[in-house]
BAGU-47708 format. One record per residue: x, y, z of N, C-alpha, C in turn; residue in three letters; chain. Coordinates in Angstrom, 3 decimals. Layout:
N
<atom n_x="X" n_y="Y" n_z="Z" ca_x="X" ca_y="Y" ca_z="Z" c_x="X" c_y="Y" c_z="Z" rest="ALA" kette="A"/>
...
END
This chain:
116
<atom n_x="72.228" n_y="252.163" n_z="119.684" ca_x="72.984" ca_y="252.995" ca_z="120.625" c_x="72.369" c_y="252.954" c_z="122.018" rest="UNK" kette="A"/>
<atom n_x="73.226" n_y="253.153" n_z="122.978" ca_x="72.824" ca_y="253.174" ca_z="124.378" c_x="73.282" c_y="254.503" c_z="124.937" rest="UNK" kette="A"/>
<atom n_x="72.374" n_y="255.339" n_z="125.348" ca_x="72.709" ca_y="256.686" ca_z="125.806" c_x="72.813" c_y="256.728" c_z="127.321" rest="UNK" kette="A"/>
<atom n_x="73.940" n_y="257.274" n_z="127.809" ca_x="74.163" ca_y="257.393" ca_z="129.251" c_x="74.815" c_y="258.731" c_z="129.549" rest="UNK" kette="A"/>
<atom n_x="74.752" n_y="259.122" n_z="130.801" ca_x="75.433" ca_y="260.330" ca_z="131.251" c_x="76.864" c_y="259.980" c_z="131.627" rest="UNK" kette="A"/>
<atom n_x="77.732" n_y="260.995" n_z="131.634" ca_x="79.115" ca_y="260.774" ca_z="132.048" c_x="79.146" c_y="260.236" c_z="133.471" rest="UNK" kette="A"/>
<atom n_x="80.074" n_y="259.318" n_z="133.713" ca_x="80.297" ca_y="258.672" ca_z="135.010" c_x="79.152" c_y="257.779" c_z="135.468" rest="UNK" kette="A"/>
<atom n_x="78.167" n_y="257.572" n_z="134.622" ca_x="77.101" ca_y="256.631" ca_z="134.948" c_x="77.639" c_y="255.222" c_z="134.760" rest="UNK" kette="A"/>
<atom n_x="77.249" n_y="254.298" n_z="135.630" ca_x="77.671" ca_y="252.910" ca_z="135.479" c_x="76.990" c_y="252.274" c_z="134.284" rest="UNK" kette="A"/>
<atom n_x="77.779" n_y="251.586" n_z="133.467" ca_x="77.254" ca_y="250.767" ca_z="132.374" c_x="77.422" c_y="249.315" c_z="132.782" rest="UNK" kette="A"/>
<atom n_x="76.366" n_y="248.561" n_z="132.703" ca_x="76.394" ca_y="247.151" ca_z="133.046" c_x="76.239" c_y="246.357" c_z="131.757" rest="UNK" kette="A"/>
<atom n_x="77.158" n_y="245.415" n_z="131.535" ca_x="77.134" ca_y="244.609" ca_z="130.314" c_x="77.170" c_y="243.131" c_z="130.655" rest="UNK" kette="A"/>
<atom n_x="76.608" n_y="242.361" n_z="129.749" ca_x="76.630" ca_y="240.917" ca_z="129.901" c_x="76.815" c_y="240.281" c_z="128.532" rest="UNK" kette="A"/>
<atom n_x="77.659" n_y="239.276" n_z="128.481" ca_x="77.834" ca_y="238.472" ca_z="127.280" c_x="77.517" c_y="237.030" c_z="127.671" rest="UNK" kette="A"/>
<atom n_x="76.850" n_y="236.330" n_z="126.780" ca_x="76.548" ca_y="234.938" ca_z="127.076" c_x="76.770" c_y="234.085" c_z="125.830" rest="UNK" kette="A"/>
<atom n_x="77.174" n_y="232.874" n_z="126.070" ca_x="77.441" ca_y="231.910" ca_z="125.014" c_x="76.177" c_y="231.098" c_z="124.767" rest="UNK" kette="A"/>
<atom n_x="75.741" n_y="231.051" n_z="123.543" ca_x="74.552" ca_y="230.277" ca_z="123.179" c_x="75.003" c_y="228.926" c_z="122.639" rest="UNK" kette="A"/>
<atom n_x="75.003" n_y="227.921" n_z="123.511" ca_x="75.457" ca_y="226.589" ca_z="123.119" c_x="74.713" c_y="225.542" c_z="123.945" rest="UNK" kette="A"/>
<atom n_x="74.543" n_y="224.373" n_z="123.371" ca_x="73.904" ca_y="223.282" ca_z="124.104" c_x="74.925" c_y="222.488" c_z="124.925" rest="UNK" kette="A"/>
<atom n_x="76.211" n_y="222.833" n_z="124.791" ca_x="77.265" ca_y="222.134" ca_z="125.521" c_x="77.443" c_y="222.785" c_z="126.899" rest="UNK" kette="A"/>
<atom n_x="77.091" n_y="222.091" n_z="127.986" ca_x="77.197" ca_y="222.677" ca_z="129.330" c_x="78.627" c_y="222.725" c_z="129.866" rest="UNK" kette="A"/>
<atom n_x="79.585" n_y="222.151" n_z="129.132" ca_x="80.968" ca_y="222.101" ca_z="129.598" c_x="81.839" c_y="223.185" c_z="128.989" rest="UNK" kette="A"/>
<atom n_x="81.241" n_y="224.310" n_z="128.617" ca_x="81.999" ca_y="225.423" ca_z="128.071" c_x="82.045" c_y="226.582" c_z="129.066" rest="UNK" kette="A"/>
<atom n_x="83.163" n_y="227.298" n_z="129.042" ca_x="83.395" ca_y="228.440" ca_z="129.926" c_x="83.643" c_y="229.664" c_z="129.058" rest="UNK" kette="A"/>
<atom n_x="83.124" n_y="230.809" n_z="129.489" ca_x="83.318" ca_y="232.059" ca_z="128.768" c_x="84.235" c_y="232.960" c_z="129.591" rest="UNK" kette="A"/>
<atom n_x="85.267" n_y="233.519" n_z="128.939" ca_x="86.242" ca_y="234.370" ca_z="129.617" c_x="86.390" c_y="235.683" c_z="128.866" rest="UNK" kette="A"/>
<atom n_x="86.240" n_y="236.799" n_z="129.574" ca_x="86.441" ca_y="238.123" ca_z="128.977" c_x="87.931" c_y="238.429" c_z="128.991" rest="UNK" kette="A"/>
<atom n_x="88.546" n_y="238.409" n_z="127.817" ca_x="89.987" ca_y="238.618" ca_z="127.707" c_x="90.340" c_y="240.087" c_z="127.539" rest="UNK" kette="A"/>
<atom n_x="89.715" n_y="240.771" n_z="126.590" ca_x="90.074" ca_y="242.153" ca_z="126.262" c_x="88.818" c_y="242.938" c_z="125.915" rest="UNK" kette="A"/>
<atom n_x="88.768" n_y="244.185" n_z="126.380" ca_x="87.664" ca_y="245.079" ca_z="126.031" c_x="88.257" c_y="246.474" c_z="125.853" rest="UNK" kette="A"/>
<atom n_x="88.120" n_y="247.002" n_z="124.643" ca_x="88.743" ca_y="248.270" ca_z="124.260" c_x="87.658" c_y="249.243" c_z="123.809" rest="UNK" kette="A"/>
<atom n_x="87.806" n_y="250.511" n_z="124.181" ca_x="86.871" ca_y="251.554" ca_z="123.748" c_x="87.562" c_y="252.447" c_z="122.723" rest="UNK" kette="A"/>
<atom n_x="86.748" n_y="252.988" n_z="121.811" ca_x="87.261" ca_y="253.879" ca_z="120.770" c_x="86.157" c_y="254.859" c_z="120.375" rest="UNK" kette="A"/>
<atom n_x="86.522" n_y="256.083" n_z="119.969" ca_x="85.508" ca_y="257.005" ca_z="119.455" c_x="85.132" c_y="256.704" c_z="118.009" rest="UNK" kette="A"/>
<atom n_x="85.878" n_y="255.793" n_z="117.376" ca_x="85.643" ca_y="255.439" ca_z="115.978" c_x="85.198" c_y="253.973" c_z="115.908" rest="UNK" kette="A"/>
<atom n_x="83.983" n_y="253.694" n_z="115.416" ca_x="83.518" ca_y="252.307" ca_z="115.379" c_x="84.273" c_y="251.422" c_z="114.389" rest="UNK" kette="A"/>
<atom n_x="85.065" n_y="252.032" n_z="113.522" ca_x="85.805" ca_y="251.269" ca_z="112.511" c_x="87.301" c_y="251.172" c_z="112.782" rest="UNK" kette="A"/>
<atom n_x="87.766" n_y="251.768" n_z="113.883" ca_x="89.208" ca_y="251.764" ca_z="114.167" c_x="89.439" c_y="251.622" c_z="115.663" rest="UNK" kette="A"/>
<atom n_x="89.946" n_y="250.464" n_z="116.060" ca_x="90.265" ca_y="250.212" ca_z="117.459" c_x="91.772" c_y="250.096" c_z="117.658" rest="UNK" kette="A"/>
<atom n_x="92.545" n_y="250.894" n_z="116.870" ca_x="94.003" ca_y="250.852" ca_z="116.979" c_x="94.631" c_y="252.216" c_z="117.265" rest="UNK" kette="A"/>
<atom n_x="94.047" n_y="253.295" n_z="116.743" ca_x="94.701" ca_y="254.608" ca_z="116.867" c_x="94.374" c_y="255.285" c_z="118.198" rest="UNK" kette="A"/>
<atom n_x="93.147" n_y="255.729" n_z="118.375" ca_x="92.737" ca_y="256.387" ca_z="119.615" c_x="91.868" c_y="255.407" c_z="120.386" rest="UNK" kette="A"/>
<atom n_x="92.450" n_y="254.751" n_z="121.391" ca_x="91.724" ca_y="253.721" ca_z="122.136" c_x="91.931" c_y="253.891" c_z="123.631" rest="UNK" kette="A"/>
<atom n_x="91.094" n_y="253.200" n_z="124.377" ca_x="91.206" ca_y="253.169" ca_z="125.829" c_x="90.912" c_y="251.746" c_z="126.267" rest="UNK" kette="A"/>
<atom n_x="91.849" n_y="251.141" n_z="126.985" ca_x="91.688" ca_y="249.765" ca_z="127.447" c_x="90.889" c_y="249.724" c_z="128.745" rest="UNK" kette="A"/>
<atom n_x="89.845" n_y="248.915" n_z="128.752" ca_x="89.132" ca_y="248.620" ca_z="129.991" c_x="89.753" c_y="247.386" c_z="130.637" rest="UNK" kette="A"/>
<atom n_x="90.010" n_y="246.387" n_z="129.813" ca_x="90.689" ca_y="245.161" ca_z="130.252" c_x="91.487" c_y="244.646" c_z="129.066" rest="UNK" kette="A"/>
<atom n_x="92.719" n_y="244.212" n_z="129.322" ca_x="93.595" ca_y="243.743" ca_z="128.242" c_x="94.291" c_y="242.478" c_z="128.722" rest="UNK" kette="A"/>
<atom n_x="94.152" n_y="241.386" n_z="127.945" ca_x="94.732" ca_y="240.073" ca_z="128.290" c_x="94.366" c_y="239.653" c_z="129.719" rest="UNK" kette="A"/>
<atom n_x="93.100" n_y="239.950" n_z="130.081" ca_x="92.608" ca_y="239.559" ca_z="131.397" c_x="93.019" c_y="240.488" c_z="132.526" rest="UNK" kette="A"/>
<atom n_x="93.809" n_y="241.524" n_z="132.229" ca_x="94.280" ca_y="242.463" ca_z="133.256" c_x="93.424" c_y="243.732" c_z="133.216" rest="UNK" kette="A"/>
<atom n_x="92.837" n_y="244.088" n_z="134.337" ca_x="91.999" ca_y="245.276" ca_z="134.422" c_x="92.866" c_y="246.523" c_z="134.280" rest="UNK" kette="A"/>
<atom n_x="92.480" n_y="247.415" n_z="133.361" ca_x="93.231" ca_y="248.649" ca_z="133.099" c_x="92.488" c_y="249.897" c_z="133.557" rest="UNK" kette="A"/>
<atom n_x="91.179" n_y="249.810" n_z="133.695" ca_x="90.364" ca_y="250.959" ca_z="134.097" c_x="89.955" c_y="250.791" c_z="135.562" rest="UNK" kette="A"/>
<atom n_x="90.159" n_y="251.817" n_z="136.392" ca_x="89.848" ca_y="251.681" ca_z="137.826" c_x="88.356" c_y="251.519" c_z="138.126" rest="UNK" kette="A"/>
<atom n_x="87.488" n_y="251.866" n_z="137.174" ca_x="86.049" ca_y="251.721" ca_z="137.413" c_x="85.515" c_y="250.380" c_z="136.911" rest="UNK" kette="A"/>
<atom n_x="86.373" n_y="249.592" n_z="136.248" ca_x="85.949" ca_y="248.296" ca_z="135.717" c_x="85.774" c_y="247.309" c_z="136.863" rest="UNK" kette="A"/>
<atom n_x="84.687" n_y="246.554" n_z="136.807" ca_x="84.443" ca_y="245.523" ca_z="137.815" c_x="83.781" c_y="244.335" c_z="137.133" rest="UNK" kette="A"/>
<atom n_x="84.311" n_y="243.154" n_z="137.369" ca_x="83.759" ca_y="241.928" ca_z="136.809" c_x="82.942" c_y="241.226" c_z="137.892" rest="UNK" kette="A"/>
<atom n_x="81.703" n_y="240.908" n_z="137.575" ca_x="80.805" ca_y="240.244" ca_z="138.519" c_x="80.898" c_y="238.736" c_z="138.403" rest="UNK" kette="A"/>
<atom n_x="80.613" n_y="238.070" n_z="139.499" ca_x="80.489" ca_y="236.618" ca_z="139.479" c_x="79.186" c_y="236.302" c_z="138.749" rest="UNK" kette="A"/>
<atom n_x="79.267" n_y="235.606" n_z="137.650" ca_x="78.086" ca_y="235.295" ca_z="136.850" c_x="77.408" c_y="234.030" c_z="137.384" rest="UNK" kette="A"/>
<atom n_x="76.105" n_y="233.891" n_z="137.159" ca_x="75.397" ca_y="232.709" ca_z="137.662" c_x="75.739" c_y="231.414" c_z="136.920" rest="UNK" kette="A"/>
<atom n_x="76.302" n_y="231.558" n_z="135.714" ca_x="76.663" ca_y="230.387" ca_z="134.909" c_x="78.049" c_y="230.581" c_z="134.317" rest="UNK" kette="A"/>
<atom n_x="78.742" n_y="229.472" n_z="134.000" ca_x="80.087" ca_y="229.536" ca_z="133.425" c_x="80.088" c_y="230.165" c_z="132.044" rest="UNK" kette="A"/>
<atom n_x="78.986" n_y="230.081" n_z="131.330" ca_x="78.907" ca_y="230.577" ca_z="129.965" c_x="78.396" c_y="232.026" c_z="129.888" rest="UNK" kette="A"/>
<atom n_x="78.466" n_y="232.742" n_z="131.018" ca_x="78.044" ca_y="234.145" ca_z="131.078" c_x="79.176" c_y="234.974" c_z="131.658" rest="UNK" kette="A"/>
<atom n_x="79.379" n_y="236.167" n_z="131.088" ca_x="80.361" ca_y="237.125" ca_z="131.608" c_x="79.623" c_y="238.433" c_z="131.884" rest="UNK" kette="A"/>
<atom n_x="79.762" n_y="238.960" n_z="133.101" ca_x="79.108" ca_y="240.216" ca_z="133.486" c_x="80.147" c_y="241.190" c_z="134.005" rest="UNK" kette="A"/>
<atom n_x="80.031" n_y="242.455" n_z="133.566" ca_x="80.958" ca_y="243.465" ca_z="134.050" c_x="80.340" c_y="244.847" c_z="133.950" rest="UNK" kette="A"/>
<atom n_x="80.992" n_y="245.806" n_z="134.601" ca_x="80.535" ca_y="247.192" ca_z="134.560" c_x="81.724" c_y="248.122" c_z="134.510" rest="UNK" kette="A"/>
<atom n_x="81.484" n_y="249.365" n_z="134.075" ca_x="82.474" ca_y="250.431" ca_z="134.136" c_x="81.731" c_y="251.748" c_z="134.049" rest="UNK" kette="A"/>
<atom n_x="82.421" n_y="252.829" n_z="134.394" ca_x="81.805" ca_y="254.155" ca_z="134.333" c_x="81.899" c_y="254.716" c_z="132.922" rest="UNK" kette="A"/>
<atom n_x="80.818" n_y="255.345" n_z="132.476" ca_x="80.773" ca_y="255.963" ca_z="131.145" c_x="81.748" c_y="257.134" c_z="131.089" rest="UNK" kette="A"/>
<atom n_x="82.393" n_y="257.296" n_z="129.951" ca_x="83.354" ca_y="258.380" ca_z="129.754" c_x="83.281" c_y="258.831" c_z="128.310" rest="UNK" kette="A"/>
<atom n_x="83.989" n_y="259.883" n_z="127.974" ca_x="84.047" ca_y="260.340" ca_z="126.590" c_x="85.494" c_y="260.619" c_z="126.215" rest="UNK" kette="A"/>
<atom n_x="85.785" n_y="260.531" n_z="124.927" ca_x="87.109" ca_y="260.844" ca_z="124.408" c_x="87.157" c_y="262.327" c_z="124.085" rest="UNK" kette="A"/>
<atom n_x="87.709" n_y="263.102" n_z="124.990" ca_x="87.794" ca_y="264.542" ca_z="124.804" c_x="86.425" c_y="265.034" c_z="124.310" rest="UNK" kette="A"/>
<atom n_x="86.207" n_y="266.254" n_z="124.225" ca_x="84.888" ca_y="266.783" ca_z="123.871" c_x="84.554" c_y="266.642" c_z="122.383" rest="UNK" kette="A"/>
<atom n_x="85.553" n_y="266.375" n_z="121.527" ca_x="85.278" ca_y="266.255" ca_z="120.092" c_x="84.607" c_y="264.927" c_z="119.724" rest="UNK" kette="A"/>
<atom n_x="84.605" n_y="263.965" n_z="120.626" ca_x="84.068" ca_y="262.642" ca_z="120.322" c_x="82.962" c_y="262.284" c_z="121.318" rest="UNK" kette="A"/>
<atom n_x="81.726" n_y="262.593" n_z="121.013" ca_x="80.648" ca_y="262.343" ca_z="121.967" c_x="80.263" c_y="260.864" c_z="122.107" rest="UNK" kette="A"/>
<atom n_x="80.646" n_y="260.031" n_z="121.146" ca_x="80.292" ca_y="258.609" ca_z="121.198" c_x="81.500" c_y="257.756" c_z="121.542" rest="UNK" kette="A"/>
<atom n_x="81.240" n_y="256.666" n_z="122.234" ca_x="82.274" ca_y="255.696" ca_z="122.579" c_x="81.773" c_y="254.324" c_z="122.138" rest="UNK" kette="A"/>
<atom n_x="82.624" n_y="253.596" n_z="121.435" ca_x="82.287" ca_y="252.264" ca_z="120.941" c_x="83.160" c_y="251.233" c_z="121.645" rest="UNK" kette="A"/>
<atom n_x="82.603" n_y="250.067" n_z="121.910" ca_x="83.342" ca_y="248.998" ca_z="122.576" c_x="83.595" c_y="247.845" c_z="121.624" rest="UNK" kette="A"/>
<atom n_x="84.760" n_y="247.242" n_z="121.788" ca_x="85.084" ca_y="246.009" ca_z="121.088" c_x="85.673" c_y="245.073" c_z="122.128" rest="UNK" kette="A"/>
<atom n_x="85.011" n_y="243.962" n_z="122.352" ca_x="85.464" ca_y="243.018" ca_z="123.378" c_x="85.795" c_y="241.673" c_z="122.749" rest="UNK" kette="A"/>
<atom n_x="86.821" n_y="241.044" n_z="123.281" ca_x="87.226" ca_y="239.709" ca_z="122.848" c_x="86.980" c_y="238.747" c_z="123.994" rest="UNK" kette="A"/>
<atom n_x="86.189" n_y="237.733" n_z="123.721" ca_x="85.899" ca_y="236.705" ca_z="124.704" c_x="86.455" c_y="235.381" c_z="124.224" rest="UNK" kette="A"/>
<atom n_x="86.826" n_y="234.535" n_z="125.151" ca_x="87.407" ca_y="233.236" ca_z="124.821" c_x="86.478" c_y="232.152" c_z="125.356" rest="UNK" kette="A"/>
<atom n_x="86.295" n_y="231.120" n_z="124.560" ca_x="85.485" ca_y="229.968" ca_z="124.960" c_x="86.428" c_y="228.794" c_z="125.197" rest="UNK" kette="A"/>
<atom n_x="86.293" n_y="228.173" n_z="126.363" ca_x="87.166" ca_y="227.042" ca_z="126.730" c_x="86.325" c_y="225.898" c_z="127.289" rest="UNK" kette="A"/>
<atom n_x="86.956" n_y="224.761" n_z="127.390" ca_x="86.333" ca_y="223.607" ca_z="128.047" c_x="86.439" c_y="223.795" c_z="129.555" rest="UNK" kette="A"/>
<atom n_x="85.351" n_y="223.517" n_z="130.246" ca_x="85.340" ca_y="223.585" ca_z="131.706" c_x="86.343" c_y="222.581" c_z="132.266" rest="UNK" kette="A"/>
<atom n_x="87.187" n_y="223.039" n_z="133.171" ca_x="88.176" ca_y="222.166" ca_z="133.801" c_x="89.480" c_y="222.052" c_z="133.062" rest="UNK" kette="A"/>
<atom n_x="89.611" n_y="222.655" n_z="131.890" ca_x="90.874" ca_y="222.621" ca_z="131.140" c_x="91.759" c_y="223.753" c_z="131.668" rest="UNK" kette="A"/>
<atom n_x="92.493" n_y="223.479" n_z="132.722" ca_x="93.264" ca_y="224.506" ca_z="133.419" c_x="94.471" c_y="225.014" c_z="132.640" rest="UNK" kette="A"/>
<atom n_x="94.787" n_y="224.383" n_z="131.513" ca_x="95.867" ca_y="224.893" ca_z="130.664" c_x="95.332" c_y="225.886" c_z="129.636" rest="UNK" kette="A"/>
<atom n_x="94.015" n_y="226.049" n_z="129.571" ca_x="93.409" ca_y="226.944" ca_z="128.580" c_x="93.508" c_y="228.402" c_z="129.026" rest="UNK" kette="A"/>
<atom n_x="93.272" n_y="229.298" n_z="128.094" ca_x="93.332" ca_y="230.742" ca_z="128.357" c_x="92.321" c_y="231.164" c_z="129.426" rest="UNK" kette="A"/>
<atom n_x="91.201" n_y="230.511" n_z="129.511" ca_x="90.154" ca_y="230.885" ca_z="130.463" c_x="90.606" c_y="230.789" c_z="131.915" rest="UNK" kette="A"/>
<atom n_x="91.565" n_y="229.937" n_z="132.198" ca_x="91.997" ca_y="229.731" ca_z="133.572" c_x="93.307" c_y="230.444" c_z="133.897" rest="UNK" kette="A"/>
<atom n_x="93.872" n_y="231.178" n_z="132.946" ca_x="95.143" ca_y="231.870" ca_z="133.188" c_x="94.960" c_y="233.221" c_z="133.864" rest="UNK" kette="A"/>
<atom n_x="93.783" n_y="233.836" n_z="133.737" ca_x="93.540" ca_y="235.143" ca_z="134.341" c_x="94.354" c_y="236.226" c_z="133.663" rest="UNK" kette="A"/>
<atom n_x="94.895" n_y="237.151" n_z="134.461" ca_x="95.681" ca_y="238.275" ca_z="133.945" c_x="97.024" c_y="237.772" c_z="133.433" rest="UNK" kette="A"/>
<atom n_x="97.331" n_y="238.089" n_z="132.172" ca_x="98.594" ca_y="237.679" ca_z="131.576" c_x="99.383" c_y="238.926" c_z="131.217" rest="UNK" kette="A"/>
<atom n_x="100.441" n_y="239.178" n_z="131.985" ca_x="101.326" ca_y="240.308" ca_z="131.696" c_x="102.520" c_y="239.790" c_z="130.919" rest="UNK" kette="A"/>
<atom n_x="102.914" n_y="240.545" n_z="129.929" ca_x="104.107" ca_y="240.155" ca_z="129.163" c_x="105.293" c_y="240.920" c_z="129.695" rest="UNK" kette="A"/>
<atom n_x="106.319" n_y="240.192" n_z="130.047" ca_x="107.527" ca_y="240.810" ca_z="130.575" c_x="108.605" c_y="240.829" c_z="129.486" rest="UNK" kette="A"/>
<atom n_x="109.328" n_y="241.937" n_z="129.395" ca_x="110.430" ca_y="242.037" ca_z="128.445" c_x="111.693" c_y="241.504" c_z="129.111" rest="UNK" kette="A"/>
<atom n_x="112.439" n_y="240.729" n_z="128.354" ca_x="113.696" ca_y="240.205" ca_z="128.885" c_x="114.851" c_y="241.109" c_z="128.476" rest="UNK" kette="A"/>
<atom n_x="115.836" n_y="241.162" n_z="129.334" ca_x="117.038" ca_y="241.917" ca_z="129.054" c_x="117.856" c_y="241.161" c_z="128.017" rest="UNK" kette="A"/>
<atom n_x="118.280" n_y="241.828" n_z="126.956" ca_x="119.010" ca_y="241.184" ca_z="125.869" c_x="120.386" c_y="240.716" c_z="126.345" rest="UNK" kette="A"/>
<atom n_x="120.960" n_y="241.389" n_z="127.331" ca_x="122.311" ca_y="241.062" ca_z="127.777" c_x="122.391" c_y="239.767" c_z="128.584" rest="UNK" kette="A"/>
<atom n_x="121.290" n_y="239.364" n_z="129.198" ca_x="121.366" ca_y="238.176" ca_z="130.042" c_x="121.097" c_y="236.908" c_z="129.273" rest="UNK" kette="A"/>
END
């Protein structure tokens, strides 16, 4: 566990451990939950499909392609849930593969009108 005060900045880093220098790491989704075993019922999106959802979330320029660095302000789920758990999904792609998920950035899904 990592103990912080409310509204304190949390700084996180994920890195890929590989001998292949042509890999890129992309933070796709990061979700918070008061339950470490359930990230579907009571959740809070920090970033979803590459789109920032939390106003305190900030992604840093990492020194290497295989590192992802970001921060957000600590919060709690109402007073009944003193702990917050994170579940993040990262994508590994080939460097320079511009058709891969790593190079698409924020992906919003648009609903189409059935009548058209």
